[in-house]
C-alpha positions as CSV (number, residue, x, y, z in Angstrom):
1,M,67.0,-28.8,-47.8
2,K,67.7,-26.1,-45.3
3,I,66.1,-26.0,-41.8
4,H,64.4,-22.8,-41.0
5,S,63.7,-22.6,-37.3
6,K,61.4,-19.7,-37.6
7,D,59.0,-22.1,-39.4
8,F,58.2,-23.8,-36.1
9,R,58.0,-20.5,-34.0
10,V,54.7,-19.6,-32.4
11,S,54.2,-16.0,-33.1
12,P,52.9,-13.8,-30.3
13,G,49.1,-13.6,-30.3
14,T,48.6,-16.7,-32.5
15,K,45.4,-18.7,-31.9
16,I,47.0,-22.0,-32.4
17,Q,45.1,-25.2,-33.3
18,L,47.4,-28.2,-32.8
19,G,45.4,-30.3,-35.1
20,K,46.3,-28.1,-37.9
21,W,50.0,-28.1,-37.0
22,P,52.1,-31.1,-38.5
23,T,53.4,-33.7,-36.5
24,V,55.6,-34.9,-39.3
25,V,57.3,-33.0,-42.1
26,K,59.5,-34.1,-45.3
27,P,62.6,-35.7,-44.1
28,Y,65.6,-33.3,-44.3
29,C,68.0,-36.3,-45.1
30,K,67.3,-39.0,-47.5
31,T,69.6,-41.4,-45.8
32,K,70.9,-42.4,-42.3
33,K,74.4,-41.5,-43.4
34,R,73.4,-38.0,-44.3
35,Y,71.4,-37.4,-41.1
36,K,74.2,-38.4,-39.1
37,K,76.6,-36.2,-41.0
38,L,74.2,-33.4,-40.7
39,L,73.6,-33.9,-36.9
40,D,77.4,-34.1,-36.4
41,E,77.8,-30.8,-37.9
42,H,75.1,-29.3,-35.8
43,I,76.6,-30.8,-32.8
44,A,80.1,-29.4,-33.7
45,G,78.7,-26.1,-34.1
46,L,76.9,-26.1,-30.8
47,S,80.0,-27.1,-29.2
48,S,82.0,-24.4,-30.7
49,L,79.3,-21.7,-29.8
50,Q,79.0,-23.3,-26.2
51,N,82.6,-22.7,-25.7
52,L,82.4,-19.0,-26.7
53,H,79.2,-18.6,-24.7
54,Y,81.0,-20.0,-21.7
55,A,83.9,-17.7,-22.1
56,S,82.1,-14.5,-22.8
57,S,79.8,-15.2,-19.9
58,R,77.3,-12.5,-20.6
59,Y,74.1,-14.5,-21.2
60,A,72.4,-17.6,-19.8
61,L,70.6,-19.8,-22.1
62,L,67.5,-21.9,-20.7
63,L,66.1,-24.6,-23.0
64,M,62.6,-25.9,-22.0
65,F,61.3,-29.2,-23.3
66,Q,57.5,-30.1,-23.1
67,G,55.6,-32.8,-24.9
68,M,53.3,-35.9,-24.3
69,D,54.6,-39.1,-23.0
70,A,57.0,-40.8,-25.6
71,A,57.4,-37.5,-27.5
72,G,61.2,-38.0,-27.5
73,K,62.3,-35.3,-25.0
74,D,65.0,-37.5,-23.3
75,G,66.4,-38.5,-26.8
76,A,66.4,-35.0,-28.2
77,I,68.3,-33.6,-25.2
78,R,70.7,-36.6,-25.4
79,H,71.5,-36.4,-29.0
80,V,71.4,-32.7,-29.6
81,M,73.5,-31.9,-26.6
82,S,75.9,-34.7,-26.9
83,G,78.9,-32.5,-27.8
84,V,78.4,-29.9,-25.2
85,N,80.9,-29.6,-22.4
86,P,79.2,-31.0,-19.4
87,Q,80.9,-28.2,-17.4
88,G,78.7,-25.7,-19.1
89,C,75.5,-27.4,-19.2
90,E,73.0,-28.9,-16.6
91,V,70.0,-30.9,-17.2
92,F,67.1,-31.0,-14.8
93,S,64.0,-33.1,-14.9
94,F,60.7,-32.1,-13.0
95,K,58.3,-34.6,-12.1
96,Q,55.4,-34.6,-9.5
97,P,56.1,-31.9,-6.9
98,S,57.5,-33.1,-3.4
99,A,55.9,-32.2,-0.1
100,E,58.4,-29.4,0.4
101,E,58.0,-28.0,-3.1
102,L,54.2,-27.8,-2.6
103,K,54.8,-25.5,0.4
104,H,56.2,-22.8,-2.1
105,D,54.7,-21.0,-5.1
106,F,54.5,-23.1,-8.3
107,L,57.6,-21.4,-9.8
108,W,60.0,-21.9,-6.8
109,R,61.3,-25.4,-7.6
110,T,62.4,-24.5,-11.0
111,T,63.6,-21.1,-10.2
112,C,66.3,-22.8,-7.9
113,H,67.8,-24.4,-10.9
114,L,68.1,-21.6,-13.3
115,P,71.4,-21.4,-15.2
116,E,74.2,-19.0,-14.5
117,R,75.5,-16.5,-17.2
118,G,77.7,-18.5,-19.6
119,R,76.0,-21.7,-18.9
120,I,73.1,-23.6,-20.7
121,G,70.3,-25.1,-18.5
122,I,68.0,-27.7,-19.9
123,F,64.5,-28.3,-18.1
124,N,63.0,-31.7,-19.1
125,R,59.3,-30.7,-18.2
126,T,59.1,-27.3,-16.5
127,Y,56.8,-25.2,-14.4
128,Y,54.4,-25.4,-17.4
129,E,53.2,-28.7,-16.0
130,E,51.3,-26.4,-13.6
131,V,49.1,-25.1,-16.4
132,L,49.1,-28.4,-18.3
133,V,48.9,-31.5,-16.2
134,V,47.2,-29.6,-13.3
135,R,44.6,-28.0,-15.7
136,V,43.7,-31.4,-17.0
137,H,43.4,-32.8,-13.6
138,P,42.1,-29.9,-11.4
139,E,41.9,-32.3,-8.3
140,I,45.7,-31.9,-8.2
141,L,45.2,-28.1,-7.8
142,R,42.8,-28.5,-5.0
143,S,45.3,-30.7,-3.2
144,Q,48.2,-28.2,-3.4
145,G,47.4,-26.3,-0.1
146,L,46.4,-23.1,-1.6
147,P,44.1,-20.8,0.2
148,N,40.5,-21.6,-1.0
149,E,40.0,-18.0,-2.3
150,L,42.8,-18.5,-4.6
151,I,41.4,-21.5,-6.4
152,D,39.0,-20.2,-8.9
153,E,39.2,-22.3,-12.2
154,K,37.7,-19.5,-14.0
155,T,40.8,-17.3,-13.4
156,I,43.6,-19.3,-12.0
157,W,45.1,-20.3,-15.4
158,K,45.2,-16.8,-16.8
159,E,46.9,-15.7,-13.6
160,R,49.4,-18.5,-13.8
161,Y,50.0,-17.6,-17.4
162,R,50.7,-13.9,-16.3
163,S,53.1,-15.1,-13.5
164,I,54.9,-17.1,-16.1
165,V,55.2,-14.4,-18.7
166,N,56.3,-11.9,-16.0
167,L,59.0,-14.3,-14.7
168,E,60.4,-14.9,-18.3
169,E,60.3,-11.1,-19.0
170,H,62.3,-10.5,-16.0
171,L,64.9,-13.2,-16.8
172,H,65.2,-11.8,-20.2
173,R,66.0,-8.4,-18.8
174,N,68.6,-9.9,-16.8
175,G,70.4,-11.8,-19.5
176,T,68.7,-15.1,-19.6
177,R,67.5,-16.3,-23.0
178,I,64.7,-18.7,-23.1
179,V,63.8,-21.2,-25.8
180,K,60.8,-23.3,-25.3
181,I,60.2,-26.6,-27.4
182,F,57.0,-28.4,-27.6
183,L,57.6,-32.0,-29.3
184,H,54.3,-32.3,-31.2
185,L,53.5,-36.0,-31.3
186,S,50.6,-37.7,-32.9
187,K,48.3,-40.0,-30.9
188,N,48.9,-42.9,-33.4
189,E,52.7,-42.4,-33.2
190,Q,52.5,-42.4,-29.3
191,R,50.5,-45.8,-29.5
192,K,53.5,-47.3,-31.8
193,R,56.2,-46.1,-29.3
194,F,54.1,-47.5,-26.2
195,L,53.8,-50.9,-28.0
196,E,57.7,-50.7,-28.8
197,R,58.2,-50.1,-24.9
198,I,56.1,-53.2,-24.2
199,D,57.6,-55.5,-27.0
200,E,61.2,-54.8,-26.6
201,P,62.9,-55.9,-23.2
202,D,65.3,-53.1,-22.9
203,K,62.7,-50.5,-23.3
204,N,60.1,-52.1,-20.6
205,W,61.5,-49.8,-18.0
206,K,60.2,-46.9,-19.7
207,F,56.6,-48.0,-19.8
208,S,54.1,-47.2,-17.0
209,L,50.5,-47.9,-16.6
210,S,50.1,-44.2,-16.0
211,D,51.1,-43.5,-19.4
212,V,48.1,-45.4,-20.7
213,H,45.8,-43.6,-18.2
214,E,47.1,-40.1,-19.2
215,R,46.5,-41.1,-23.1
216,K,42.7,-41.1,-22.2
217,Y,42.9,-37.4,-21.8
218,W,44.7,-36.7,-25.2
219,Q,42.1,-34.0,-26.3
220,H,42.2,-32.3,-22.9
221,Y,45.9,-32.2,-23.0
222,M,45.7,-30.7,-26.6
223,K,43.2,-27.9,-25.5
224,A,45.4,-27.1,-22.5
225,Y,48.7,-26.9,-24.7
226,E,46.8,-24.8,-27.2
227,A,45.8,-22.3,-24.5
228,C,49.4,-22.3,-23.0
229,L,51.0,-21.8,-26.2
230,D,48.6,-19.0,-27.1
231,A,49.3,-17.0,-23.8
232,T,52.8,-17.6,-23.3
233,S,54.7,-17.5,-26.7
234,T,56.4,-14.0,-26.6
235,R,58.9,-12.2,-28.7
236,H,61.5,-12.7,-26.1
237,S,60.7,-16.1,-24.9
238,P,59.0,-18.0,-27.9
239,W,57.7,-21.5,-28.2
240,Y,58.5,-23.7,-31.0
241,V,56.2,-26.5,-32.0
242,V,58.6,-29.2,-33.4
243,P,56.9,-32.2,-35.4
244,A,58.0,-35.2,-33.3
245,D,56.7,-38.3,-35.2
246,D,60.1,-38.6,-37.0
247,K,62.8,-38.6,-34.2
248,E,65.7,-37.9,-36.5
249,N,64.0,-34.9,-38.0
250,A,63.0,-33.7,-34.6
251,R,66.6,-33.8,-33.4
252,L,67.7,-31.8,-36.5
253,I,65.0,-29.1,-36.0
254,V,65.8,-28.8,-32.4
255,S,69.6,-28.5,-32.9
256,Q,68.9,-25.9,-35.6
257,I,66.9,-23.9,-33.2
258,V,69.4,-23.9,-30.5
259,L,72.3,-23.0,-33.1
260,D,70.1,-20.0,-34.3
261,T,69.6,-18.8,-30.9
262,L,73.4,-19.0,-29.7
263,R,74.4,-17.3,-33.0
264,D,72.1,-14.3,-32.1
265,F,74.0,-13.6,-28.8
266,K,76.6,-10.9,-29.0
267,M,79.6,-12.9,-27.8
268,A,83.3,-12.4,-28.0
269,Y,86.1,-14.0,-26.2
270,P,87.5,-11.9,-23.4
271,K,90.1,-9.5,-24.5
272,T,93.6,-9.9,-23.0
273,T,94.9,-6.8,-21.3
274,A,98.4,-5.5,-21.7
275,K,99.0,-6.3,-18.0
276,R,97.8,-9.9,-18.7
277,R,100.1,-10.3,-21.8
278,R,102.9,-9.3,-19.6
279,E,101.9,-11.9,-17.0
280,L,101.7,-14.5,-19.6
281,K,105.1,-13.7,-21.1
282,S,106.7,-14.0,-17.7
283,I,105.1,-17.2,-17.2
284,R,106.4,-18.4,-20.8
285,H,109.9,-17.5,-19.6
286,Q,109.6,-19.6,-16.4
287,L,108.5,-22.6,-18.5
């Protein structure tokens, strides 16, 4: 069964209801062997396209991953990008802002790590945390040191959405292509994964009491995600809602999305000039 990445894309202007979007779809592979073969094919394709992307150096690709705790962000990044040359790819994880970062606008700390042309940048959590976690916990907003007149919860989220969309449009106009992936996990599946982290010793380190605390705000997060996806999925910087209850399926979908994105780039290996061919011929004789 073919994977169509557009099936998971949030069209601009969509009024999304996450309760009606699936967290699991029919498996694309009937066996582990077939899954591994298909994922390996995707990884090989990504490796080839990344080499071309790096050589042509015309675009930058920014992949953003968001999702609830235990949605599989780390695993998706690790498995899907396993065949990519590390020289052409960088991963950044953004957690609670530092004191220095809070002295700047909310986009500053991520902007410092945007990928260069020819490279792939991956953000594990992003500036979208500022309209998700901060919206669910407005006390964080009030502790960020902003002037009082700017903290109006009736308008600040729309203003932040506008700042985000404007930034992403600016980046697109300058050759950065953005793909935003929301790993859509069910509350029940999150519970199962939390229990695994408790029961399996080698996964204990992944578990934190704060994870359970945030779980209490599940519906608040879903509403925050819905508003965010509605406001910021654009034609040039789309959101993809990827069913995440089945990790293997999710990885196949994510890899297909990245493949389709890279295939849309107008890329070619740099042409060798006559002068360069003469230089290479001279070097060949010296060898």
